[in-house]
N, CA and C of each residue as an Amber inpcrd file, in Angstrom:
protein
   471
 248.1160000 235.9720000  53.9700000 248.2240000 237.3070000  54.5440000
 247.8690000 237.2250000  56.0270000 248.7750000 237.6780000  56.8630000
 248.5650000 237.6750000  58.3070000 248.4630000 239.1230000  58.8020000
 247.5770000 239.3310000  59.7680000 247.4310000 240.6460000  60.3780000
 247.0850000 240.4680000  61.8510000 247.2360000 241.5480000  62.6010000
 246.9310000 241.4980000  64.0290000 246.2000000 242.7830000  64.4280000
 245.0970000 242.6150000  65.1280000 244.3240000 243.7450000  65.6390000
 244.8500000 244.1030000  67.0210000 245.0480000 245.4120000  67.2350000
 245.6360000 245.8990000  68.4860000 244.6410000 246.7840000  69.2360000
 244.3940000 246.4190000  70.4910000 243.5920000 247.2470000  71.3870000
 244.4940000 248.3140000  72.0130000 243.8710000 249.3330000  72.6050000
 244.6520000 250.3610000  73.2880000 245.1750000 249.8240000  74.6200000
 246.2940000 250.3610000  75.0560000 246.9500000 249.9190000  76.2810000
 246.1950000 250.4330000  77.5090000 245.7470000 249.5210000  78.3540000
 244.9820000 249.8830000  79.5530000 245.7430000 250.8200000  80.4860000
 247.0680000 250.7510000  80.4810000 247.8640000 251.5740000  81.3920000
 247.7010000 253.0710000  81.1230000 247.3370000 253.4270000  79.8950000
 247.1270000 254.8340000  79.5600000 245.9250000 255.4270000  80.2980000
 245.0120000 254.5680000  80.7590000 243.7310000 255.0380000  81.2680000
 243.4720000 254.7210000  82.7410000 244.3000000 253.8910000  83.3590000
 244.0420000 253.4260000  84.7290000 243.8300000 254.5670000  85.7200000
 244.6590000 255.5890000  85.6660000 244.5620000 256.6860000  86.6360000
 243.2850000 257.5060000  86.4760000 242.6870000 257.4820000  85.3030000
 241.4680000 258.2610000  85.0770000 240.3440000 257.8180000  86.0040000
 240.3150000 256.5340000  86.3270000 239.2360000 256.0060000  87.1640000
 239.4010000 256.3770000  88.6350000 240.5070000 257.0270000  88.9850000
 240.7140000 257.5170000  90.3480000 240.3100000 258.9790000  90.4870000
 239.9870000 259.6160000  89.3610000 239.6110000 261.0290000  89.3730000
 238.1250000 261.1890000  89.6880000 237.7860000 262.3140000  90.2800000
 236.3800000 262.6340000  90.5510000 235.7090000 263.0740000  89.2510000
 234.3920000 263.1150000  89.2610000 233.6520000 263.5980000  88.0910000
 234.0790000 265.0200000  87.7370000 234.3010000 265.8490000  88.7460000
 234.7150000 267.2410000  88.5260000 236.0900000 267.2920000  87.8660000
 237.0170000 266.4510000  88.3280000 238.3620000 266.4100000  87.7440000
 238.3170000 265.9110000  86.3020000 237.4790000 264.9110000  86.0490000
 237.3320000 264.4120000  84.6700000 236.7550000 265.4990000  83.7690000
 235.6980000 266.1360000  84.2260000 235.0460000 267.1890000  83.4260000
 236.0070000 268.3260000  83.1190000 236.9030000 268.6460000  84.0490000
 237.8890000 269.7120000  83.8280000 238.8270000 269.3670000  82.6760000
 238.9620000 268.0620000  82.4000000 239.8100000 267.6060000  81.2970000
 238.9970000 267.2370000  80.0560000 237.7170000 267.5550000  80.0580000
 236.8600000 267.2550000  78.9090000 236.4540000 265.7990000  78.8270000
 236.4350000 265.0960000  79.9570000 236.0790000 263.6710000  80.0060000
 234.8130000 263.4960000  80.8250000 234.1910000 262.3270000  80.6630000
 232.9670000 262.0680000  81.4060000 232.8950000 260.6100000  81.8270000
 232.5950000 260.3740000  83.1110000 232.3540000 259.0270000  83.6130000
 230.8730000 258.7180000  83.3870000 230.5900000 257.5200000  82.8810000
 229.2180000 257.1430000  82.5550000 228.9360000 255.7230000  83.0230000
 227.6560000 255.4350000  83.2890000 227.2190000 254.0700000  83.5400000
 226.5570000 253.5670000  82.2700000 226.9390000 252.3910000  81.8460000
 226.4120000 251.8030000  80.6160000 224.9360000 251.4640000  80.8110000
 224.1000000 251.9280000  79.8750000 222.6660000 251.6770000  79.9790000
 222.0880000 250.9340000  78.7800000 222.9560000 250.5450000  77.8540000
 222.5040000 249.7180000  76.7320000 223.6810000 248.9370000  76.1590000
 223.3650000 247.7980000  75.5930000 224.3870000 246.9650000  74.9670000
 223.8070000 246.3860000  73.6790000 224.4970000 246.5630000  72.5530000
 225.7430000 247.3150000  72.3870000 225.4790000 248.8150000  72.4310000
 226.5410000 249.5480000  72.6120000 226.4300000 250.9930000  72.6260000
 227.6350000 251.6810000  73.2300000 228.4460000 250.9300000  73.9810000
 229.6210000 251.4960000  74.6360000 230.8210000 250.5960000  74.3370000
 231.3550000 250.6690000  73.1190000 232.4750000 249.7920000  72.7390000
 233.7890000 250.2440000  73.3790000 234.3600000 249.3780000  74.1950000
 235.6020000 249.6850000  74.9060000 236.8000000 249.4640000  73.9870000
 237.7140000 250.4210000  73.9670000 238.8880000 250.3290000  73.0900000
 240.0560000 249.6070000  73.7420000 239.9400000 249.2590000  75.0080000
 240.9570000 248.4700000  75.7010000 240.6440000 246.9790000  75.5780000
 239.3900000 246.6250000  75.7720000 238.9810000 245.2160000  75.6900000
 238.5200000 244.8340000  74.2960000 238.1890000 245.8300000  73.4700000
 237.5620000 245.6150000  72.1580000 236.3520000 244.6980000  72.2980000
 235.5460000 245.0200000  73.3370000 234.2790000 244.3430000  73.5830000
 233.2850000 245.3990000  74.0510000 232.0040000 245.1450000  73.7870000
 230.9650000 246.0540000  74.2560000 230.8430000 245.9470000  75.7670000
 230.7790000 247.0920000  76.4350000 230.6130000 247.1220000  77.8880000
 229.2480000 246.5680000  78.2650000 229.1940000 245.9740000  79.4510000
 227.9550000 245.4010000  79.9700000 227.1180000 246.4810000  80.6530000
 225.8040000 246.3250000  80.6240000 224.9040000 247.2580000  81.2990000
 225.2880000 247.3170000  82.7810000 225.4050000 248.5500000  83.2940000
 225.7740000 248.7750000  84.6850000 227.2590000 249.0140000  84.9020000
 228.0860000 248.7300000  83.9030000 229.5290000 248.9700000  84.0370000
 229.8370000 250.4610000  83.9610000 230.9620000 250.8260000  84.5510000
 231.4520000 252.1910000  84.5140000 232.4270000 252.3360000  83.3510000
 232.2420000 253.3730000  82.5540000 233.1520000 253.6830000  81.4500000
 233.5030000 255.1650000  81.5200000 234.6090000 255.4970000  80.9000000
 234.9620000 256.9050000  80.7420000 234.9660000 257.2140000  79.2490000
 234.3060000 258.3070000  78.9170000 234.2870000 258.8260000  77.5590000
 235.2960000 259.9660000  77.5070000 236.2490000 259.8500000  76.5820000
 237.2920000 260.8620000  76.4690000 237.7070000 261.0380000  75.0160000
 238.3420000 262.1440000  74.7560000 238.9190000 262.3780000  73.4380000
 240.3400000 261.8060000  73.4560000 240.6600000 261.0040000  72.4440000
 241.9340000 260.2850000  72.4180000 242.6370000 260.5260000  71.0870000
 243.9200000 260.8440000  71.1600000 244.7200000 261.0190000  69.9440000
 245.1940000 259.6440000  69.4710000 244.5210000 259.1200000  68.4630000
 244.8060000 257.7670000  67.9890000 245.7020000 257.7450000  66.7570000
 245.8440000 258.8710000  66.0770000 246.7090000 258.9080000  64.8840000
 247.6410000 260.0980000  65.0190000 248.8440000 259.8200000  65.5170000
 249.8090000 260.8650000  65.8490000 250.7440000 261.2070000  64.6910000
 250.3780000 260.8170000  63.4950000 251.2120000 261.0720000  62.3190000
 251.3610000 262.5640000  62.0780000 252.4980000 262.9460000  61.5630000
 252.7490000 264.3490000  61.2120000 252.2870000 264.5810000  59.7770000
 251.0030000 264.3490000  59.5590000 250.3820000 264.5400000  58.2460000
 249.0260000 265.2010000  58.4660000 248.3500000 265.6070000  57.3920000
 246.9990000 266.1460000  57.5540000 246.0120000 265.1250000  58.1340000
 246.3880000 263.8580000  58.2000000 245.5080000 262.8090000  58.7160000
 245.6620000 262.5550000  60.2130000 246.5060000 263.3310000  60.8990000
 246.5860000 263.1600000  62.3490000 245.1870000 263.3750000  62.9100000
 244.8220000 262.5740000  63.9310000 243.4390000 262.6130000  64.4040000
 243.3080000 262.2700000  65.8720000 242.2380000 262.7950000  66.4340000
 241.8050000 262.4070000  67.7640000 240.2930000 262.4310000  67.7630000
 239.7110000 261.6790000  68.6710000 238.2650000 261.6290000  68.7310000
 237.7940000 260.8610000  69.9510000 236.4750000 260.7560000  70.1270000
 235.9130000 260.1440000  71.3240000 236.0550000 258.6250000  71.3470000
 236.3780000 258.1170000  72.5420000 236.4330000 256.6700000  72.7710000
 235.8810000 256.3750000  74.1580000 235.4420000 255.1420000  74.3680000
 235.0600000 254.6440000  75.6890000 236.1390000 253.6850000  76.1700000
 236.4350000 253.7440000  77.4710000 237.2950000 252.7380000  78.1070000
 236.5790000 252.2580000  79.3650000 236.7160000 250.9610000  79.6360000
 236.0670000 250.3340000  80.7860000 237.0150000 250.2900000  81.9700000
 236.4310000 250.2810000  83.1410000 237.1860000 250.2570000  84.3900000
 237.7100000 248.8530000  84.6840000 239.0130000 248.7830000  85.0560000
 239.5820000 247.5640000  85.6040000 239.9280000 246.4690000  84.6290000
 239.9520000 246.7520000  83.3450000 240.2650000 245.7120000  82.3650000
 241.6880000 245.8540000  81.8400000 242.2640000 244.7520000  81.4750000
 243.5910000 244.7270000  80.8730000 243.4450000 244.7560000  79.3510000
 244.4970000 245.1430000  78.6850000 244.5130000 245.2100000  77.2230000
 244.2390000 243.8380000  76.6200000 243.2560000 243.7950000  75.7330000
 242.9170000 242.5390000  75.0570000 244.0210000 242.1760000  74.0780000
 244.2290000 240.8870000  73.9210000 245.2040000 240.3740000  72.9630000
 244.4800000 239.4110000  72.0350000 244.7560000 239.5250000  70.7600000
 244.0850000 238.7110000  69.7610000 245.0940000 237.9030000  68.9680000
 244.6570000 236.7570000  68.5270000 245.4810000 235.9080000  67.6700000
 245.6170000 236.5710000  66.3040000 246.5940000 236.1470000  65.5310000
 246.7130000 236.6270000  64.1530000 245.4130000 236.3310000  63.4240000
 244.9380000 237.3020000  62.6650000 243.7340000 237.2170000  61.8350000
 242.4360000 237.1030000  62.6310000 242.4780000 237.2490000  63.9530000
 241.2650000 237.1890000  64.7740000 240.5570000 238.5430000  64.7640000
 239.2530000 238.5150000  64.5730000 238.4360000 239.7230000  64.5520000
 237.6080000 239.7570000  65.8440000 237.7220000 240.8040000  66.6680000
 236.9190000 240.8900000  67.8880000 235.4230000 240.9030000  67.5660000
 234.6500000 240.2230000  68.3790000 233.2030000 240.1420000  68.1950000
 232.5610000 241.5260000  68.1450000 233.1000000 242.4820000  68.8940000
 232.5720000 243.8460000  68.9350000 232.4430000 244.4620000  67.5380000
 233.2990000 244.0480000  66.6170000 233.2880000 244.6280000  65.2770000
 232.2460000 243.9850000  64.3680000 231.8440000 242.7780000  64.6590000
 230.9910000 242.0030000  63.7570000 229.6450000 242.6570000  63.4780000
 229.0310000 243.3090000  64.4500000 227.6670000 243.8120000  64.2930000
 227.5970000 245.3140000  64.0010000 228.6790000 245.8790000  63.5400000
 228.7000000 247.3120000  63.2410000 229.0380000 247.5500000  61.7690000
 228.5830000 248.6890000  61.2650000 229.0320000 249.1680000  59.9670000
 230.3260000 249.9210000  60.2420000 231.3910000 249.5460000  59.5410000
 232.7230000 250.0510000  59.8590000 233.3600000 250.7950000  58.6920000
 234.2200000 251.7130000  59.0410000 235.0460000 252.4270000  58.0840000
 236.4830000 251.9540000  58.2910000 237.1330000 251.5380000  57.2170000
 238.5060000 251.0350000  57.2510000 239.3630000 252.0470000  56.5140000
 240.4310000 252.5090000  57.1620000 241.2990000 253.5280000  56.5660000
 242.7310000 253.0190000  56.5710000 243.2890000 252.8330000  55.3910000
 244.6410000 252.3070000  55.2470000 245.6550000 253.4170000  55.0720000
 246.7640000 253.3210000  55.8210000 247.8010000 254.3550000  55.8100000
 249.1520000 253.7730000  55.4050000 249.9410000 254.6060000  54.7370000
 251.3100000 254.1890000  54.4040000 252.2280000 254.4990000  55.5910000
 253.5260000 254.1990000  55.4440000 254.4540000 254.3440000  56.5740000
 254.6180000 255.7850000  57.0370000 254.3000000 256.7580000  56.2000000
 254.4080000 258.1600000  56.6110000 253.1200000 258.6740000  57.2540000
 252.0790000 257.8420000  57.2940000 250.8170000 258.2490000  57.9080000
 249.8350000 258.8940000  56.9560000 250.0930000 258.7630000  55.6540000
 249.1500000 259.2870000  54.6560000 248.1270000 258.1980000  54.3200000
 246.8520000 258.5890000  54.2720000 245.8070000 257.6400000  53.9290000
 245.9170000 257.2810000  52.4490000 245.9220000 255.9870000  52.1670000
 246.0460000 255.4960000  50.7960000 244.8810000 254.6020000  50.3790000
 243.9980000 254.2880000  51.3240000 242.8280000 253.4590000  51.0180000
 241.7450000 253.7480000  52.0450000 240.4990000 253.6480000  51.6340000
 239.3710000 253.8140000  52.5570000 238.1860000 253.0200000  52.0190000
 237.4900000 252.3860000  52.9410000 236.3620000 251.5480000  52.5480000
 235.3810000 251.4680000  53.7110000 234.0910000 251.3930000  53.4030000
 233.0560000 251.1960000  54.4130000 232.3510000 249.8860000  54.1040000
 232.2990000 249.0000000  55.1110000 231.6840000 247.6760000  54.9330000
 231.1290000 247.1920000  56.2630000 230.3160000 246.1560000  56.2000000
 229.8060000 245.5040000  57.4020000 230.9600000 244.8500000  58.1510000
 230.9130000 244.9430000  59.4720000 231.9610000 244.3640000  60.3030000
 232.1160000 242.8680000  60.1220000 231.0420000 242.1870000  59.7530000
 231.1220000 240.7450000  59.5220000 232.0700000 240.4130000  58.3750000
 232.3640000 241.4000000  57.5300000 233.2600000 241.2060000  56.3840000
 234.6790000 241.7040000  56.6560000 235.0090000 241.9580000  57.9140000
 236.2880000 242.5860000  58.2620000 237.5060000 241.8500000  57.7220000
 237.5370000 240.5430000  57.8600000 238.7260000 239.7960000  57.4260000
 239.0040000 240.0370000  55.9450000 237.9860000 239.9430000  55.1170000
 238.1580000 240.1500000  53.6760000 238.5730000 241.5950000  53.3720000
 237.9400000 242.5530000  54.0320000 238.2620000 243.9620000  53.7900000
 239.7140000 244.2510000  54.1820000 240.1270000 243.7580000  55.3360000
 241.5080000 243.9630000  55.7910000 242.4900000 243.3500000  54.7970000
 242.2230000 242.1380000  54.3660000 243.1100000 241.4870000  53.3870000
 243.1420000 242.2580000  52.0780000 241.9900000 242.7680000  51.6270000
 241.9470000 243.5530000  50.3850000 242.7980000 244.8180000  50.5090000
 242.6610000 245.5250000  51.6210000 243.4180000 246.7670000  51.8050000
 244.9140000 246.4620000  51.8930000 245.2730000 245.4090000  52.6340000
 246.6840000 245.0370000  52.7350000 247.2080000 244.4320000  51.4330000
 246.3320000 244.2000000  50.4650000 246.7710000 243.7790000  49.1360000
 247.6410000 244.8460000  48.4780000 247.4870000 246.0780000  48.9180000
 248.3510000 247.1790000  48.4830000 249.5710000 247.1600000  49.4010000
 250.7140000 246.8250000  48.8650000 251.9340000 246.6600000  49.6740000
 252.3960000 247.9560000  50.3380000 251.8850000 249.0980000  49.9050000
 252.2690000 250.3690000  50.5210000 251.5170000 250.6470000  51.8150000
 250.4560000 249.8970000  52.0820000 249.6770000 250.0940000  53.3020000
 250.3990000 249.4330000  54.4640000 250.7480000 250.2180000  55.4900000
 251.4410000 249.7320000  56.6810000 250.4670000 249.3100000  57.7750000
 249.3810000 250.0720000  57.9220000 248.4200000 249.8080000  58.9940000
 247.0480000 250.3350000  58.5930000 246.0430000 249.8280000  59.2850000
 244.6530000 250.1990000  59.0260000 244.0340000 250.6480000  60.3430000
 243.2620000 251.7150000  60.2920000 242.4420000 252.1100000  61.4300000
 241.0020000 251.7330000  61.1200000 240.3450000 251.1410000  62.0960000
 238.9370000 250.7780000  61.9450000 238.1160000 251.7130000  62.8260000
 237.0930000 252.3190000  62.2270000 236.2010000 253.2560000  62.9050000
 234.7620000 252.7620000  62.7910000 233.9380000 253.1720000  63.7520000
 232.5000000 252.9780000  63.6010000 232.0480000 253.9680000  62.5390000
 231.3470000 253.4800000  61.5380000 231.0490000 254.2930000  60.3730000
 230.1940000 255.5230000  60.6670000 229.0410000 255.3500000  61.2730000
 228.1460000 256.4990000  61.4630000 228.7240000 257.5530000  62.3990000
 229.1030000 257.2090000  63.6390000 229.6670000 258.2530000  64.4930000
 231.1180000 258.5900000  64.1550000 231.8110000 257.7200000  63.4330000
 233.1870000 257.9890000  63.0290000 234.2320000 257.7160000  64.0930000
 233.8330000 257.1490000  65.2180000 234.7540000 256.9210000  66.3350000
 235.7670000 255.8180000  66.0340000 237.0040000 256.0550000  66.4350000
 238.0810000 255.0860000  66.2840000 237.8040000 253.8480000  67.1310000
 238.0500000 252.6620000  66.5590000 237.9360000 251.3990000  67.2970000
 239.2960000 250.8060000  67.6100000 240.0990000 250.5750000  66.5710000
 241.3550000 249.8570000  66.7850000 242.2550000 250.0080000  65.5560000
 243.4650000 249.5290000  65.7370000 244.4570000 249.5240000  64.6580000
 244.7300000 248.0910000  64.2430000 245.0030000 247.8990000  62.9660000
 245.3630000 246.6030000  62.4290000 246.7520000 246.7320000  61.8160000
 247.6360000 245.8120000  62.1860000 249.0010000 245.8020000  61.6430000
 249.2290000 244.5580000  60.8210000 249.9260000 244.7410000  59.7280000
 250.3440000 243.6400000  58.8790000 251.4130000 242.8320000  59.6370000
 251.3310000 241.5000000  59.5530000 252.3400000 240.6240000  60.1520000
 253.2360000 240.1200000  59.0270000 254.5070000 240.4000000  59.1450000
 255.4550000 239.9400000  58.1260000 255.6310000 238.4360000  58.2230000
 255.6740000 237.7870000  57.0790000 255.8270000 236.3330000  57.0490000
 257.2560000 235.9360000  57.3420000
């Protein structure tokens, strides 16, 4: 079973870092300086931001399905980084030390599986969920705050 974890595209967020704090706040966003690590997981790099780095906290529509499961929620993005790329079956280190919620969706965007497990077990959990052939993709969230981390796609053999 092959899968690939996808980070968010940095191009969606580049212009935000040119806005003033007032302009960001008018859009419901906030520029912040990282003051602890871990604590500010970037969805573009899929790595925890370093202390002193600038991040923007914003609400992001990560599940655009035309179902009751369409969703948006808070995410952090770091300044000046390009979209991370991962090898097949590679799990970003950022996920290893968190309790995660895995949500499996079919091709129409309906949730068909859900599980909460330690991030260190991600590979097994992803393979178990993709064991159901109706699951097209998985969203991984931080369990306690519920924030979206990334999407996982099945790789066809």
